[in-house]
C-alpha positions, 0 to 999 in steps of 0.5 A: 499500499502506498502512501504518498510522502511529501518533501515538506514532511521530510523536511519537518522530520529534519527540522524537528528531530525530537519529536520521536513516537513512543513506539519507535525503536531508540538507536544506541547513545551516541557519545558526545564530542566536546570541544577542547576549547569553547566557541567565540561568542558572535561579534556585534558587526555579525549580530547586526548583520543577523538582525537586518537579515531577521527583519526582511525574510518572512518565515513562513509556517509550514503548513499541516502535512496531510497523509494521503491514502490510496484505494486499491480494492474496493470498487465503489468509492474514489477519495481524492485529495484536494487543495486544502479538503478531500472529495469522497466519491461513491461511484455506484451508490446503490445497484442500477444508480446512474449517477456518483454522490460527491461528499466534500470533506472540509475542515472546519473555519477553512474556506475553499475556493473551487466550485464545488458543484453539487457535493455535500459539504461535510466540516470535519473532523466530525464530532456525532454520528447516526449509523443506520446499519450495524456494519458501519458500527465496528470500523467506527470502534477500530479508530476509537470513534464509537463514543460519537455515536448518537442514534442508530436505527434500531438496537434490536439486533445489535451485536455490539455490547457497549452500543447496546448499553448505551440505548438501555441509558438512553445515551444513544436513540433508535430513529427506525429507517425508510421512508418513516425514518424519525426525522422530526428526532434526527432534527432535534438531534442535530448530527453532523453526518447520518450514514445508511445504505440505499437500494435505490426504491422509495419504499425502501430508503431513508435518504429522500426523506433526510435529504428533503429536511436538509439533514447531512445524509451520506450514502454508503455501498459497502454491500455492493462490493464482491471482494471481502478486502474492497468491503473492508476497504470501506473503513477508510471512507468513514475514517474520511470524516474523523480526518483518520483515513490515515490511521484506518489505512494503516489497519487495513494494511496490517489485516490484508497481510495477515488474510493474504498469510491465511490465504497462501496456506491453502494456496499448493493443495491438490485436492480440495474440499467441495463445498455446499453453501446456503439452504433451500427456501420454499423448495427453491436453493439460491446459489451464490454467483462464482465471483459473489462476496461468499464464492471469493472466501470460499476459493480464498479458503482452499474450497472446491465451490460447486456451482463454479458454473455461475458467473456473476455476482447475483444469486441464481434459483436452483431446483431441490433435486439439482442440488441433491444431484449435484452436492449430496457428496459435497465434503463440506456443508456452511451457512445453514440459516437459522440452524443452531444443531443438526437436529435444527436443520433436519427439521427444516426438511428431512431430505437435508439428512441425505448430504454426505456433509450432514452425515459427518458432522461437516456442517458449519454455521456462522452464528457463534456469535449472537445476542438473545435477540437474534443479533449476529456479529458475523453480519456486524463485524465480520465486515471489517474483519474478513481475515478472521472469517478466513482463518474460520473457513479454514478451520472448517475445511482443513483444520490440521492448517490451523490447529490452534485457531478457535472458531471465532464466527463459526461453530461447527454443528452437534 
């Protein structure tokens, strides 16, 4: 991950040798050489000349250096650094959108000379945040900004224990979502940013009512990203509103490195486990395309997806009988809906008992971390931690490769 480090930043480092971070390595002490004779004092002529120079030369205070980050995996947003501000562009706000959405992030008390056009101006760093999706919460947590949360759509299915505690104490409020979102409560709250996703349908979306009320709504389309790393890179999008994208970038780079280390564990396997995913809904099985989020994770974990002939990212309906014919002997079965045990799976449909994975107990579900209300952490924090998801899947497919890893999101059904 490349960073743009300006020449001005180098000058500042040379000029301020005493400013070291606490984590920087400490070099060995250097012996101090003391001159045998004292240095002669300045002459009066030298002092007068220097005084005249100081009077005529204007010393310009260096501008604050902004560490710029790049976007390398996400396809649906860009981040540009302009003269004194940043431009965030959501290139694909929702499926089928024809126009991008642009947000100008301008530091508080800063005047921008550029013509910002139709960009929504947000002063940064923000102090208050409304989250209409639980998937934004882990990114706030990563940069220690979860305390700026003032409202959510609902806490019924929120996993984060702090957020639920704050909601019970009245420290954050629930405002609902969609066309019936509580606009009046949000006007009174006056948050700096209200972040939400959009579908393009007025029957489901929250942003039209918020925009009509003049509230600062921001569309986040991370759910459209198929690359697990691209989806996780939206942490930089959220962090940019706090001017903390460099911090988020560092955390992201570390996560990518961990992800690639796990991915490499299965790269040279000659025989791969065949994988079945999901369960049927009213007799029809919806199989994700080979380029979708779930199937990329399966592939990166060394699994052989049985429907790799389905191109694209959409889900395709497949008859139950066709699934039996192709996947009855699958080695592993994952993401099995609301089942917490093999008996639950069998209660859904007795035919599930005919699958080899059921008979051998090789069935894994992503519901290890669930609240009493049914809030599943996989659908909340996993978006920010695809490396942990990948570890779980490798543990399910090839447990001998990661013997010390304990499941975090997944569990083997008993």
